[in-house]
All heavy atoms as TSV, in Angstrom:
chain	resi	resn	atom	element	x	y	z
A	1	MET	N	N	48.035	32.166	63.944
A	1	MET	CA	C	48.167	30.735	64.045
A	1	MET	C	C	47.172	30.165	64.982
A	1	MET	O	O	46.630	29.042	64.775
A	1	MET	CB	C	49.555	30.419	64.523
A	1	MET	CG	C	49.852	28.974	64.538
A	1	MET	SD	S	51.453	28.586	64.150
A	1	MET	CE	C	51.550	26.925	64.471
A	2	HIS	N	N	46.842	30.782	66.144
A	2	HIS	CA	C	45.880	30.272	66.970
A	2	HIS	C	C	44.482	30.242	66.368
A	2	HIS	O	O	43.704	29.327	66.735
A	2	HIS	CB	C	45.806	31.176	68.246
A	2	HIS	CG	C	47.082	31.067	69.077
A	2	HIS	ND1	N	47.431	29.950	69.731
A	2	HIS	CD2	C	48.032	31.911	69.342
A	2	HIS	CE1	C	48.587	30.105	70.384
A	2	HIS	NE2	N	49.040	31.275	70.062
A	3	LYS	N	N	44.118	31.287	65.507
A	3	LYS	CA	C	42.851	31.160	64.962
A	3	LYS	C	C	42.690	30.002	63.976
A	3	LYS	O	O	41.640	29.379	64.034
A	3	LYS	CB	C	42.738	32.482	64.131
A	3	LYS	CG	C	41.374	32.838	63.559
A	3	LYS	CD	C	41.305	34.109	62.906
A	3	LYS	CE	C	39.905	34.393	62.514
A	3	LYS	NZ	N	39.807	35.771	61.885
A	4	ASN	N	N	43.699	29.598	63.289
A	4	ASN	CA	C	43.618	28.476	62.374
A	4	ASN	C	C	43.438	27.161	63.166
A	4	ASN	O	O	42.622	26.254	62.843
A	4	ASN	CB	C	44.861	28.370	61.457
A	4	ASN	CG	C	44.703	27.327	60.337
A	4	ASN	OD1	O	43.669	26.961	60.125
A	4	ASN	ND2	N	45.858	27.078	59.757
A	5	LEU	N	N	44.112	27.093	64.287
A	5	LEU	CA	C	44.055	25.847	65.135
A	5	LEU	C	C	42.588	25.843	65.856
A	5	LEU	O	O	42.141	24.749	65.871
A	5	LEU	CB	C	45.063	25.995	66.275
A	5	LEU	CG	C	45.173	24.797	67.174
A	5	LEU	CD1	C	45.574	23.550	66.389
A	5	LEU	CD2	C	46.320	25.090	68.263
A	6	LEU	N	N	42.110	26.932	66.211
A	6	LEU	CA	C	40.774	26.931	66.779
A	6	LEU	C	C	39.691	26.606	65.798
A	6	LEU	O	O	38.767	25.820	66.161
A	6	LEU	CB	C	40.437	28.323	67.404
A	6	LEU	CG	C	39.085	28.504	68.025
A	6	LEU	CD1	C	39.014	27.654	69.300
A	6	LEU	CD2	C	38.892	29.996	68.467
A	7	SER	N	N	39.762	27.073	64.542
A	7	SER	CA	C	38.816	26.720	63.541
A	7	SER	C	C	38.898	25.242	63.183
A	7	SER	O	O	37.804	24.598	62.908
A	7	SER	CB	C	39.045	27.512	62.240
A	7	SER	OG	O	40.216	27.243	61.706
A	8	LYS	N	N	40.100	24.617	63.207
A	8	LYS	CA	C	40.225	23.125	62.982
A	8	LYS	C	C	39.592	22.338	64.159
A	8	LYS	O	O	39.022	21.312	63.842
A	8	LYS	CB	C	41.612	22.818	62.689
A	8	LYS	CG	C	42.163	23.122	61.463
A	8	LYS	CD	C	43.611	22.598	61.290
A	8	LYS	CE	C	44.123	22.964	59.841
A	8	LYS	NZ	N	45.451	22.417	59.660
A	9	ALA	N	N	39.669	22.857	65.376
A	9	ALA	CA	C	39.072	22.179	66.430
A	9	ALA	C	C	37.610	22.186	66.527
A	9	ALA	O	O	36.961	21.298	67.046
A	9	ALA	CB	C	39.767	22.755	67.709
A	10	LEU	N	N	36.989	23.198	65.919
A	10	LEU	CA	C	35.579	23.340	65.929
A	10	LEU	C	C	34.857	22.650	64.764
A	10	LEU	O	O	33.625	22.574	64.778
A	10	LEU	CB	C	35.218	24.831	65.898
A	10	LEU	CG	C	35.516	25.707	67.095
A	10	LEU	CD1	C	35.222	27.131	66.862
A	10	LEU	CD2	C	34.945	25.050	68.334
A	11	ILE	N	N	35.619	22.096	63.804
A	11	ILE	CA	C	35.100	21.432	62.682
A	11	ILE	C	C	34.545	20.027	63.130
A	11	ILE	O	O	35.215	19.318	63.844
A	11	ILE	CB	C	36.123	21.228	61.517
A	11	ILE	CG1	C	36.462	22.606	61.005
A	11	ILE	CG2	C	35.546	20.280	60.419
A	11	ILE	CD1	C	37.515	22.561	59.931
A	12	VAL	N	N	33.331	19.726	62.733
A	12	VAL	CA	C	32.701	18.539	63.064
A	12	VAL	C	C	32.546	17.730	61.821
A	12	VAL	O	O	31.944	18.137	60.885
A	12	VAL	CB	C	31.286	18.711	63.727
A	12	VAL	CG1	C	30.608	17.411	64.101
A	12	VAL	CG2	C	31.420	19.594	65.030
A	13	THR	N	N	32.981	16.524	61.886
A	13	THR	CA	C	32.882	15.639	60.638
A	13	THR	C	C	31.507	15.121	60.504
A	13	THR	O	O	30.741	15.130	61.473
A	13	THR	CB	C	34.010	14.458	60.696
A	13	THR	OG1	O	33.685	13.621	61.825
A	13	THR	CG2	C	35.399	15.023	60.905
A	14	THR	N	N	31.285	14.623	59.304
A	14	THR	CA	C	29.956	14.028	59.144
A	14	THR	C	C	29.732	12.870	60.057
A	14	THR	O	O	28.636	12.572	60.522
A	14	THR	CB	C	29.779	13.547	57.626
A	14	THR	OG1	O	30.083	14.662	56.811
A	14	THR	CG2	C	28.454	13.126	57.252
A	15	THR	N	N	30.723	11.966	60.190
A	15	THR	CA	C	30.571	10.792	61.075
A	15	THR	C	C	30.241	11.252	62.473
A	15	THR	O	O	29.438	10.676	63.168
A	15	THR	CB	C	31.864	9.989	61.002
A	15	THR	OG1	O	32.254	9.701	59.634
A	15	THR	CG2	C	31.782	8.714	61.828
A	16	GLN	N	N	31.007	12.279	63.019
A	16	GLN	CA	C	30.723	12.723	64.365
A	16	GLN	C	C	29.335	13.293	64.540
A	16	GLN	O	O	28.623	13.053	65.480
A	16	GLN	CB	C	31.735	13.816	64.787
A	16	GLN	CG	C	33.166	13.243	64.924
A	16	GLN	CD	C	34.156	14.390	65.103
A	16	GLN	OE1	O	33.857	15.488	64.733
A	16	GLN	NE2	N	35.239	14.051	65.795
A	17	LEU	N	N	28.909	14.026	63.561
A	17	LEU	CA	C	27.486	14.603	63.609
A	17	LEU	C	C	26.421	13.495	63.450
A	17	LEU	O	O	25.433	13.477	64.204
A	17	LEU	CB	C	27.345	15.571	62.349
A	17	LEU	CG	C	26.054	16.292	62.378
A	17	LEU	CD1	C	25.871	17.211	63.591
A	17	LEU	CD2	C	25.918	17.160	60.962
A	18	THR	N	N	26.741	12.403	62.713
A	18	THR	CA	C	25.823	11.351	62.610
A	18	THR	C	C	25.745	10.555	63.972
A	18	THR	O	O	24.579	10.252	64.467
A	18	THR	CB	C	26.278	10.313	61.582
A	18	THR	OG1	O	26.364	11.055	60.305
A	18	THR	CG2	C	25.251	9.169	61.300
A	19	MET	N	N	26.838	10.409	64.613
A	19	MET	CA	C	26.811	9.678	65.859
A	19	MET	C	C	26.077	10.510	66.908
A	19	MET	O	O	25.390	9.953	67.746
A	19	MET	CB	C	28.232	9.480	66.414
A	19	MET	CG	C	29.058	8.494	65.458
A	19	MET	SD	S	28.276	6.944	65.318
A	19	MET	CE	C	28.511	6.257	66.868
A	20	ILE	N	N	26.252	11.823	66.963
A	20	ILE	CA	C	25.514	12.789	67.913
A	20	ILE	C	C	24.058	12.754	67.655
A	20	ILE	O	O	23.322	12.519	68.595
A	20	ILE	CB	C	26.167	14.185	67.700
A	20	ILE	CG1	C	27.525	14.299	68.242
A	20	ILE	CG2	C	25.189	15.154	68.444
A	20	ILE	CD1	C	28.174	15.719	67.935
A	21	LEU	N	N	23.697	12.784	66.382
A	21	LEU	CA	C	22.243	12.678	66.021
A	21	LEU	C	C	21.633	11.270	66.444
A	21	LEU	O	O	20.497	11.257	66.925
A	21	LEU	CB	C	22.035	12.918	64.562
A	21	LEU	CG	C	22.298	14.452	64.156
A	21	LEU	CD1	C	22.139	14.618	62.661
A	21	LEU	CD2	C	21.330	15.277	64.921
A	22	ILE	N	N	22.353	10.269	66.247
A	22	ILE	CA	C	21.860	8.918	66.609
A	22	ILE	C	C	21.692	8.790	68.081
A	22	ILE	O	O	20.775	8.277	68.695
A	22	ILE	CB	C	22.816	7.813	66.092
A	22	ILE	CG1	C	22.661	7.662	64.532
A	22	ILE	CG2	C	22.547	6.513	66.752
A	22	ILE	CD1	C	23.629	6.793	63.872
A	23	ALA	N	N	22.693	9.331	68.851
A	23	ALA	CA	C	22.567	9.323	70.340
A	23	ALA	C	C	21.375	10.143	70.797
A	23	ALA	O	O	20.671	9.702	71.732
A	23	ALA	CB	C	23.871	9.893	70.897
A	24	VAL	N	N	21.151	11.376	70.238
A	24	VAL	CA	C	20.072	12.185	70.702
A	24	VAL	C	C	18.735	11.516	70.324
A	24	VAL	O	O	17.702	11.437	71.129
A	24	VAL	CB	C	20.131	13.577	70.013
A	24	VAL	CG1	C	18.831	14.323	70.285
A	24	VAL	CG2	C	21.312	14.389	70.639
A	25	ALA	N	N	18.700	10.919	69.124
A	25	ALA	CA	C	17.399	10.202	68.688
A	25	ALA	C	C	17.135	9.084	69.590
A	25	ALA	O	O	15.982	8.800	69.912
A	25	ALA	CB	C	17.594	9.788	67.244
A	26	SER	N	N	18.237	8.286	70.023
A	26	SER	CA	C	17.898	7.168	70.834
A	26	SER	C	C	17.459	7.576	72.288
A	26	SER	O	O	16.582	6.884	72.938
A	26	SER	CB	C	19.131	6.233	70.969
A	26	SER	OG	O	20.269	6.714	70.505
A	27	ILE	N	N	18.025	8.697	72.705
A	27	ILE	CA	C	17.536	9.124	74.092
A	27	ILE	C	C	16.104	9.539	73.967
A	27	ILE	O	O	15.231	9.226	74.837
A	27	ILE	CB	C	18.354	10.307	74.497
A	27	ILE	CG1	C	19.812	9.906	74.904
A	27	ILE	CG2	C	17.670	11.069	75.653
A	27	ILE	CD1	C	20.817	10.941	75.120
A	28	PHE	N	N	15.648	10.237	72.935
A	28	PHE	CA	C	14.246	10.699	72.760
A	28	PHE	C	C	13.394	9.398	72.544
A	28	PHE	O	O	12.256	9.322	72.980
A	28	PHE	CB	C	14.054	11.593	71.616
A	28	PHE	CG	C	14.345	12.993	71.992
A	28	PHE	CD1	C	15.482	13.654	71.502
A	28	PHE	CD2	C	13.481	13.704	72.897
A	28	PHE	CE1	C	15.741	14.964	71.806
A	28	PHE	CE2	C	13.743	15.048	73.216
A	28	PHE	CZ	C	14.832	15.638	72.751
A	29	LEU	N	N	13.909	8.443	71.893
A	29	LEU	CA	C	13.113	7.215	71.660
A	29	LEU	C	C	12.900	6.499	72.988
A	29	LEU	O	O	11.729	5.994	73.185
A	29	LEU	CB	C	13.958	6.361	70.762
A	29	LEU	CG	C	13.212	4.916	70.327
A	29	LEU	CD1	C	11.895	5.305	69.495
A	29	LEU	CD2	C	14.115	4.069	69.495
A	30	VAL	N	N	13.888	6.459	73.858
A	30	VAL	CA	C	13.713	5.885	75.234
A	30	VAL	C	C	12.622	6.650	75.964
A	30	VAL	O	O	11.776	6.014	76.617
A	30	VAL	CB	C	14.996	5.883	75.966
A	30	VAL	CG1	C	14.789	5.535	77.460
A	30	VAL	CG2	C	15.938	4.922	75.340
A	31	PHE	N	N	12.643	7.890	75.972
A	31	PHE	CA	C	11.668	8.803	76.616
A	31	PHE	C	C	10.211	8.564	76.035
A	31	PHE	O	O	9.247	8.427	76.767
A	31	PHE	CB	C	11.973	10.258	76.489
A	31	PHE	CG	C	13.037	10.713	77.386
A	31	PHE	CD1	C	13.893	11.700	76.877
A	31	PHE	CD2	C	13.249	10.123	78.603
A	31	PHE	CE1	C	14.998	12.135	77.744
A	31	PHE	CE2	C	14.269	10.639	79.476
A	31	PHE	CZ	C	15.114	11.608	79.014
A	32	ILE	N	N	10.099	8.372	74.799
A	32	ILE	CA	C	8.864	8.061	74.157
A	32	ILE	C	C	8.307	6.656	74.621
A	32	ILE	O	O	7.168	6.515	74.842
A	32	ILE	CB	C	8.928	8.231	72.677
A	32	ILE	CG1	C	9.079	9.621	72.233
A	32	ILE	CG2	C	7.762	7.612	71.923
A	32	ILE	CD1	C	9.418	9.859	70.711
A	33	LEU	N	N	9.204	5.714	74.549
A	33	LEU	CA	C	8.827	4.307	75.004
A	33	LEU	C	C	8.406	4.342	76.406
A	33	LEU	O	O	7.346	3.693	76.808
A	33	LEU	CB	C	9.983	3.382	74.800
A	33	LEU	CG	C	10.241	2.991	73.292
A	33	LEU	CD1	C	11.471	2.198	73.327
A	33	LEU	CD2	C	9.129	2.341	72.690
A	34	ILE	N	N	9.039	5.067	77.321
A	34	ILE	CA	C	8.670	5.155	78.722
A	34	ILE	C	C	7.331	5.881	78.795
A	34	ILE	O	O	6.446	5.335	79.562
A	34	ILE	CB	C	9.726	5.964	79.515
A	34	ILE	CG1	C	10.966	5.149	79.761
A	34	ILE	CG2	C	9.180	6.339	80.884
A	34	ILE	CD1	C	12.133	5.917	80.287
A	35	ALA	N	N	7.015	6.914	78.099
A	35	ALA	CA	C	5.767	7.543	78.126
A	35	ALA	C	C	4.603	6.759	77.621
A	35	ALA	O	O	3.511	6.608	78.131
A	35	ALA	CB	C	5.837	8.775	77.212
A	36	ILE	N	N	4.895	5.882	76.562
A	36	ILE	CA	C	3.877	4.904	76.000
A	36	ILE	C	C	3.566	3.851	77.059
A	36	ILE	O	O	2.387	3.438	77.351
A	36	ILE	CB	C	4.350	4.269	74.752
A	36	ILE	CG1	C	4.287	5.327	73.644
A	36	ILE	CG2	C	3.479	3.117	74.316
A	36	ILE	CD1	C	4.949	4.949	72.322
A	37	ILE	N	N	4.550	3.268	77.729
A	37	ILE	CA	C	4.347	2.241	78.778
A	37	ILE	C	C	3.569	2.850	79.878
A	37	ILE	O	O	2.605	2.209	80.427
A	37	ILE	CB	C	5.786	1.745	79.262
A	37	ILE	CG1	C	6.340	0.878	78.135
A	37	ILE	CG2	C	5.584	0.861	80.526
A	37	ILE	CD1	C	7.758	0.486	78.410
A	38	LYS	N	N	3.900	4.060	80.375
A	38	LYS	CA	C	3.112	4.651	81.466
A	38	LYS	C	C	1.720	4.999	81.077
A	38	LYS	O	O	0.711	4.698	81.884
A	38	LYS	CB	C	3.784	5.965	81.962
A	38	LYS	CG	C	5.076	5.728	82.765
A	38	LYS	CD	C	5.553	7.005	83.367
A	38	LYS	CE	C	6.800	6.610	84.207
A	38	LYS	NZ	N	7.044	7.638	85.220
A	39	MET	N	N	1.508	5.317	79.805
A	39	MET	CA	C	0.044	5.617	79.354
A	39	MET	C	C	-0.702	4.277	79.400
A	39	MET	O	O	-1.880	4.285	79.886
A	39	MET	CB	C	0.196	6.101	77.880
A	39	MET	CG	C	-1.234	6.465	77.338
A	39	MET	SD	S	-1.209	6.795	75.557
A	39	MET	CE	C	-0.774	5.215	74.971
A	40	TYR	N	N	-0.189	3.195	78.895
A	40	TYR	CA	C	-0.922	1.899	79.003
A	40	TYR	C	C	-1.143	1.485	80.417
A	40	TYR	O	O	-2.248	0.968	80.850
A	40	TYR	CB	C	-0.207	0.832	78.167
A	40	TYR	CG	C	-0.460	0.935	76.700
A	40	TYR	CD1	C	0.502	1.368	75.825
A	40	TYR	CD2	C	-1.785	0.725	76.347
A	40	TYR	CE1	C	0.221	1.483	74.483
A	40	TYR	CE2	C	-2.077	0.811	74.859
A	40	TYR	CZ	C	-0.995	1.187	73.997
A	40	TYR	OH	O	-1.349	1.374	72.651
A	41	LYS	N	N	-0.121	1.734	81.312
A	41	LYS	CA	C	-0.350	1.274	82.699
A	41	LYS	C	C	-1.451	2.175	83.350
A	41	LYS	O	O	-2.387	1.585	84.031
A	41	LYS	CB	C	0.926	1.554	83.556
A	41	LYS	CG	C	1.976	0.462	83.290
A	41	LYS	CD	C	3.129	0.692	84.196
A	41	LYS	CE	C	4.158	-0.477	84.007
A	41	LYS	NZ	N	5.413	-0.244	84.845
A	42	LEU	N	N	-1.501	3.486	83.080
A	42	LEU	CA	C	-2.603	4.300	83.613
A	42	LEU	C	C	-3.946	3.956	83.071
A	42	LEU	O	O	-4.899	3.966	83.687
A	42	LEU	CB	C	-2.236	5.743	83.356
A	42	LEU	CG	C	-1.155	6.456	84.213
A	42	LEU	CD1	C	-0.838	7.779	83.594
A	42	LEU	CD2	C	-1.624	6.545	85.611
A	43	LYS	N	N	-3.891	3.633	81.770
A	43	LYS	CA	C	-5.219	3.184	81.113
A	43	LYS	C	C	-5.736	1.937	81.743
A	43	LYS	O	O	-6.928	1.899	82.026
A	43	LYS	CB	C	-4.894	2.982	79.582
A	43	LYS	CG	C	-6.095	2.815	78.789
A	43	LYS	CD	C	-5.764	2.724	77.329
A	43	LYS	CE	C	-6.979	2.535	76.461
A	43	LYS	NZ	N	-6.612	2.478	74.997
A	44	SER	N	N	-4.838	0.985	81.960
A	44	SER	CA	C	-5.356	-0.279	82.639
A	44	SER	C	C	-5.774	-0.014	84.072
A	44	SER	O	O	-6.758	-0.590	84.553
A	44	SER	CB	C	-4.282	-1.333	82.603
A	44	SER	OG	O	-3.211	-0.953	83.369
A	45	GLU	N	N	-5.021	0.867	84.772
A	45	GLU	CA	C	-5.478	1.187	86.211
A	45	GLU	C	C	-6.811	1.902	86.181
A	45	GLU	O	O	-7.760	1.625	87.041
A	45	GLU	CB	C	-4.377	2.013	86.863
A	45	GLU	CG	C	-4.615	2.371	88.261
A	45	GLU	CD	C	-3.589	3.165	88.923
A	45	GLU	OE1	O	-2.479	3.217	88.310
A	45	GLU	OE2	O	-3.792	3.692	90.071
A	46	ASN	N	N	-6.973	2.827	85.251
A	46	ASN	CA	C	-8.219	3.558	85.087
A	46	ASN	C	C	-9.342	2.570	84.831
A	46	ASN	O	O	-10.497	2.721	85.395
A	46	ASN	CB	C	-8.232	4.606	84.002
A	46	ASN	CG	C	-9.331	5.472	83.949
A	46	ASN	OD1	O	-9.931	5.781	85.009
A	46	ASN	ND2	N	-9.700	5.998	82.853
A	47	LYS	N	N	-9.167	1.586	84.003
A	47	LYS	CA	C	-10.148	0.638	83.658
A	47	LYS	C	C	-10.566	-0.202	84.836
A	47	LYS	O	O	-11.722	-0.453	85.163
A	47	LYS	CB	C	-9.626	-0.331	82.534
A	47	LYS	CG	C	-10.666	-1.271	81.989
A	47	LYS	CD	C	-10.121	-2.068	80.825
A	47	LYS	CE	C	-11.132	-3.052	80.331
A	47	LYS	NZ	N	-10.605	-3.809	79.150
A	48	LYS	N	N	-9.557	-0.563	85.731
A	48	LYS	CA	C	-9.791	-1.328	86.948
A	48	LYS	C	C	-10.657	-0.464	87.893
A	48	LYS	O	O	-11.546	-0.991	88.557
A	48	LYS	CB	C	-8.523	-1.753	87.555
A	48	LYS	CG	C	-7.767	-2.844	86.814
A	48	LYS	CD	C	-6.475	-3.164	87.551
A	48	LYS	CE	C	-5.635	-4.189	86.846
A	48	LYS	NZ	N	-4.222	-4.370	87.401
A	49	LEU	N	N	-10.279	0.790	88.075
A	49	LEU	CA	C	-10.996	1.681	88.956
A	49	LEU	C	C	-12.420	1.932	88.496
A	49	LEU	O	O	-13.351	2.064	89.289
A	49	LEU	CB	C	-10.278	3.041	89.117
A	49	LEU	CG	C	-9.007	3.028	89.796
A	49	LEU	CD1	C	-8.345	4.369	89.748
A	49	LEU	CD2	C	-9.232	2.679	91.365
A	50	MET	N	N	-12.684	1.956	87.129
A	50	MET	CA	C	-14.006	2.199	86.679
A	50	MET	C	C	-14.895	0.965	87.028
A	50	MET	O	O	-16.103	1.187	86.981
A	50	MET	CB	C	-13.964	2.427	85.221
A	50	MET	CG	C	-13.250	3.762	84.821
A	50	MET	SD	S	-14.206	5.231	85.350
A	50	MET	CE	C	-15.190	5.398	83.975
A	51	GLN	N	N	-14.190	-0.282	87.229
A	51	GLN	CA	C	-15.089	-1.392	87.311
A	51	GLN	C	C	-15.259	-1.686	88.817
A	51	GLN	O	O	-15.941	-2.617	89.196
A	51	GLN	CB	C	-14.403	-2.599	86.746
A	51	GLN	CG	C	-14.323	-2.563	85.240
A	51	GLN	CD	C	-13.473	-3.605	84.646
A	51	GLN	OE1	O	-12.811	-4.364	85.381
A	51	GLN	NE2	N	-13.552	-3.796	83.360
A	52	THR	N	N	-14.728	-0.863	89.712
A	52	THR	CA	C	-14.886	-1.078	91.169
A	52	THR	C	C	-16.226	-0.678	91.590
A	52	THR	O	O	-16.995	0.046	90.938
A	52	THR	CB	C	-13.848	-0.322	92.027
A	52	THR	OG1	O	-14.060	1.057	91.740
A	52	THR	CG2	C	-12.456	-0.760	91.620
A	53	ASN	N	N	-16.702	-1.194	92.769
A	53	ASN	CA	C	-18.051	-0.902	93.276
A	53	ASN	C	C	-18.128	0.542	93.742
A	53	ASN	O	O	-19.234	1.136	93.663
A	53	ASN	CB	C	-18.319	-1.900	94.461
A	53	ASN	CG	C	-18.600	-3.212	93.997
A	53	ASN	OD1	O	-19.026	-3.435	92.846
A	53	ASN	ND2	N	-18.377	-4.287	94.806
A	54	ALA	N	N	-17.062	1.132	94.201
A	54	ALA	CA	C	-17.145	2.570	94.694
A	54	ALA	C	C	-17.506	3.510	93.569
A	54	ALA	O	O	-18.427	4.315	93.829
A	54	ALA	CB	C	-15.765	2.937	95.230
A	55	TYR	N	N	-16.988	3.274	92.356
A	55	TYR	CA	C	-17.404	4.146	91.258
A	55	TYR	C	C	-18.858	3.927	90.842
A	55	TYR	O	O	-19.575	4.805	90.588
A	55	TYR	CB	C	-16.402	3.970	90.107
A	55	TYR	CG	C	-16.834	4.782	88.833
A	55	TYR	CD1	C	-16.451	6.074	88.947
A	55	TYR	CD2	C	-17.462	4.294	87.780
A	55	TYR	CE1	C	-16.828	6.991	87.851
A	55	TYR	CE2	C	-17.829	5.031	86.693
A	55	TYR	CZ	C	-17.461	6.406	86.774
A	55	TYR	OH	O	-17.819	7.247	85.732
A	56	LYS	N	N	-19.304	2.603	90.810
A	56	LYS	CA	C	-20.617	2.279	90.437
A	56	LYS	C	C	-21.575	2.845	91.380
A	56	LYS	O	O	-22.659	3.371	91.018
A	56	LYS	CB	C	-20.809	0.774	90.241
A	56	LYS	CG	C	-20.001	0.239	89.053
A	56	LYS	CD	C	-20.198	-1.233	88.930
A	56	LYS	CE	C	-19.412	-1.854	87.828
A	56	LYS	NZ	N	-19.463	-3.235	87.657
A	57	ASP	N	N	-21.257	2.698	92.719
A	57	ASP	CA	C	-22.170	3.312	93.720
A	57	ASP	C	C	-22.301	4.741	93.592
A	57	ASP	O	O	-23.388	5.346	93.690
A	57	ASP	CB	C	-21.625	2.963	95.113
A	57	ASP	CG	C	-21.724	1.451	95.450
A	57	ASP	OD1	O	-22.426	0.779	94.750
A	57	ASP	OD2	O	-20.998	1.073	96.460
A	58	TYR	N	N	-21.189	5.467	93.403
A	58	TYR	CA	C	-21.217	6.901	93.219
A	58	TYR	C	C	-22.004	7.333	91.900
A	58	TYR	O	O	-22.791	8.299	91.914
A	58	TYR	CB	C	-19.813	7.495	93.088
A	58	TYR	CG	C	-19.734	8.913	92.969
A	58	TYR	CD1	C	-19.944	9.786	94.045
A	58	TYR	CD2	C	-19.592	9.527	91.654
A	58	TYR	CE1	C	-19.964	11.157	93.953
A	58	TYR	CE2	C	-19.508	10.940	91.576
A	58	TYR	CZ	C	-19.694	11.737	92.592
A	58	TYR	OH	O	-19.712	13.060	92.498
A	59	GLU	N	N	-21.853	6.535	90.847
A	59	GLU	CA	C	-22.533	6.864	89.622
A	59	GLU	C	C	-24.000	6.691	89.741
A	59	GLU	O	O	-24.803	7.370	89.278
A	59	GLU	CB	C	-21.959	5.934	88.485
A	59	GLU	CG	C	-22.405	6.367	87.175
A	59	GLU	CD	C	-21.779	5.448	86.082
A	59	GLU	OE1	O	-21.724	4.219	86.302
A	59	GLU	OE2	O	-21.207	6.016	85.112
A	60	GLU	N	N	-24.392	5.594	90.484
A	60	GLU	CA	C	-25.872	5.281	90.676
A	60	GLU	C	C	-26.471	6.240	91.629
A	60	GLU	O	O	-27.653	6.508	91.619
A	60	GLU	CB	C	-25.955	3.782	91.216
A	60	GLU	CG	C	-25.701	2.755	90.117
A	60	GLU	CD	C	-25.629	1.424	90.632
A	60	GLU	OE1	O	-25.850	1.200	91.836
A	60	GLU	OE2	O	-25.343	0.468	89.844
A	61	SER	N	N	-25.660	6.886	92.516
A	61	SER	CA	C	-26.364	7.834	93.474
A	61	SER	C	C	-26.816	9.090	92.836
A	61	SER	O	O	-27.691	9.828	93.399
A	61	SER	CB	C	-25.351	8.139	94.590
A	61	SER	OG	O	-24.237	8.934	94.159
A	62	GLY	N	N	-26.344	9.430	91.639
A	62	GLY	CA	C	-26.731	10.610	90.901
A	62	GLY	C	C	-26.208	11.887	91.461
A	62	GLY	O	O	-26.752	12.954	91.161
A	63	GLU	N	N	-25.192	11.920	92.285
A	63	GLU	CA	C	-24.643	13.178	92.785
A	63	GLU	C	C	-24.059	13.976	91.663
A	63	GLU	O	O	-23.337	13.426	90.741
A	63	GLU	CB	C	-23.643	12.822	93.826
A	63	GLU	CG	C	-24.113	12.266	95.093
A	63	GLU	CD	C	-23.111	12.064	96.220
A	63	GLU	OE1	O	-22.141	12.892	96.211
A	63	GLU	OE2	O	-23.178	11.080	96.939
A	64	ASP	N	N	-24.082	15.161	91.769
A	64	ASP	CA	C	-23.540	16.133	90.791
A	64	ASP	C	C	-22.144	16.574	91.258
A	64	ASP	O	O	-21.967	16.994	92.346
A	64	ASP	CB	C	-24.417	17.242	90.521
A	64	ASP	CG	C	-23.951	18.219	89.403
A	64	ASP	OD1	O	-23.152	17.685	88.616
A	64	ASP	OD2	O	-24.463	19.412	89.353
A	65	LEU	N	N	-21.184	16.390	90.347
A	65	LEU	CA	C	-19.765	16.835	90.753
A	65	LEU	C	C	-19.708	18.285	90.872
A	65	LEU	O	O	-18.785	18.776	91.561
A	65	LEU	CB	C	-18.848	16.247	89.731
A	65	LEU	CG	C	-18.504	14.828	89.627
A	65	LEU	CD1	C	-17.724	14.487	88.504
A	65	LEU	CD2	C	-17.781	14.322	90.892
A	66	HIS	N	N	-20.486	19.086	90.267
A	66	HIS	CA	C	-20.457	20.463	90.288
A	66	HIS	C	C	-21.166	21.113	91.380
A	66	HIS	O	O	-21.214	22.382	91.486
A	66	HIS	CB	C	-20.898	21.035	88.871
A	66	HIS	CG	C	-20.135	20.505	87.760
A	66	HIS	ND1	N	-18.775	20.750	87.538
A	66	HIS	CD2	C	-20.402	19.677	86.782
A	66	HIS	CE1	C	-18.356	20.221	86.475
A	66	HIS	NE2	N	-19.383	19.436	86.087
A	67	SER	N	N	-21.802	20.387	92.237
A	67	SER	CA	C	-22.546	21.036	93.295
A	67	SER	C	C	-21.691	21.091	94.505
A	67	SER	O	O	-21.600	20.225	95.368
A	67	SER	CB	C	-23.841	20.215	93.639
A	67	SER	OG	O	-23.538	18.968	94.088
A	68	GLY	N	N	-20.959	22.187	94.608
A	68	GLY	CA	C	-20.020	22.455	95.734
A	68	GLY	C	C	-19.899	23.944	96.009
A	68	GLY	O	O	-20.361	24.730	95.288
A	69	HIS	N	N	-19.162	24.229	97.122
A	69	HIS	CA	C	-19.086	25.630	97.517
A	69	HIS	C	C	-18.208	26.389	96.542
A	69	HIS	O	O	-18.300	27.623	96.458
A	69	HIS	CB	C	-18.527	25.682	98.907
A	69	HIS	CG	C	-17.054	25.198	99.081
A	69	HIS	ND1	N	-16.875	23.841	99.156
A	69	HIS	CD2	C	-15.992	25.860	99.013
A	69	HIS	CE1	C	-15.468	23.787	99.201
A	69	HIS	NE2	N	-14.941	25.003	99.082
A	70	LEU	N	N	-17.434	25.707	95.690
A	70	LEU	CA	C	-16.537	26.379	94.759
A	70	LEU	C	C	-17.316	27.039	93.691
A	70	LEU	O	O	-16.894	28.030	93.020
A	70	LEU	CB	C	-15.473	25.421	94.137
A	70	LEU	CG	C	-14.462	24.964	95.101
A	70	LEU	CD1	C	-13.499	23.840	94.391
A	70	LEU	CD2	C	-13.603	26.037	95.671
A	71	TYR	N	N	-18.565	26.554	93.424
A	71	TYR	CA	C	-19.309	27.038	92.325
A	71	TYR	C	C	-20.435	27.959	92.814
A	71	TYR	O	O	-21.409	28.301	92.112
A	71	TYR	CB	C	-19.893	25.890	91.561
A	71	TYR	CG	C	-18.862	24.990	90.854
A	71	TYR	CD1	C	-18.438	23.836	91.416
A	71	TYR	CD2	C	-18.245	25.456	89.625
A	71	TYR	CE1	C	-17.449	23.145	90.888
A	71	TYR	CE2	C	-17.266	24.710	89.137
A	71	TYR	CZ	C	-16.820	23.533	89.695
A	71	TYR	OH	O	-15.879	22.783	89.131
A	72	GLY	N	N	-20.466	28.263	94.142
A	72	GLY	CA	C	-21.463	29.143	94.705
A	72	GLY	C	C	-22.939	28.430	94.625
A	72	GLY	O	O	-23.931	29.148	94.598
A	73	ASP	N	N	-22.963	27.185	94.757
A	73	ASP	CA	C	-24.269	26.434	94.738
A	73	ASP	C	C	-24.515	25.896	96.062
A	73	ASP	O	O	-24.852	24.657	96.267
A	73	ASP	CB	C	-24.059	25.333	93.605
A	73	ASP	CG	C	-25.371	24.728	93.297
A	73	ASP	OD1	O	-26.389	25.424	93.409
A	73	ASP	OD2	O	-25.477	23.476	92.935
A	74	ASN	N	N	-24.405	26.675	97.095
A	74	ASN	CA	C	-24.587	26.179	98.467
A	74	ASN	C	C	-25.955	25.536	98.603
A	74	ASN	O	O	-26.408	24.873	99.293
A	74	ASN	CB	C	-24.431	27.346	99.430
A	74	ASN	CG	C	-23.004	27.897	99.470
A	74	ASN	OD1	O	-22.083	27.134	99.116
A	74	ASN	ND2	N	-22.866	29.167	99.705
């Protein structure tokens, strides 16, 4: 008798399954939206940084990023 009761308790109806899938999909949708918003914020911040004088001065100086002690180019 306990086995029959347990199997009835584990049965998930189509409506319950649909609600669970909608809940999971909405959580993932929120995460995707947050990621997209952060991506655009970082993109705009990067654009602002690229337009600053510090970056232009560094770019015009012609320094090589790879000339450092990590590359054995003392």
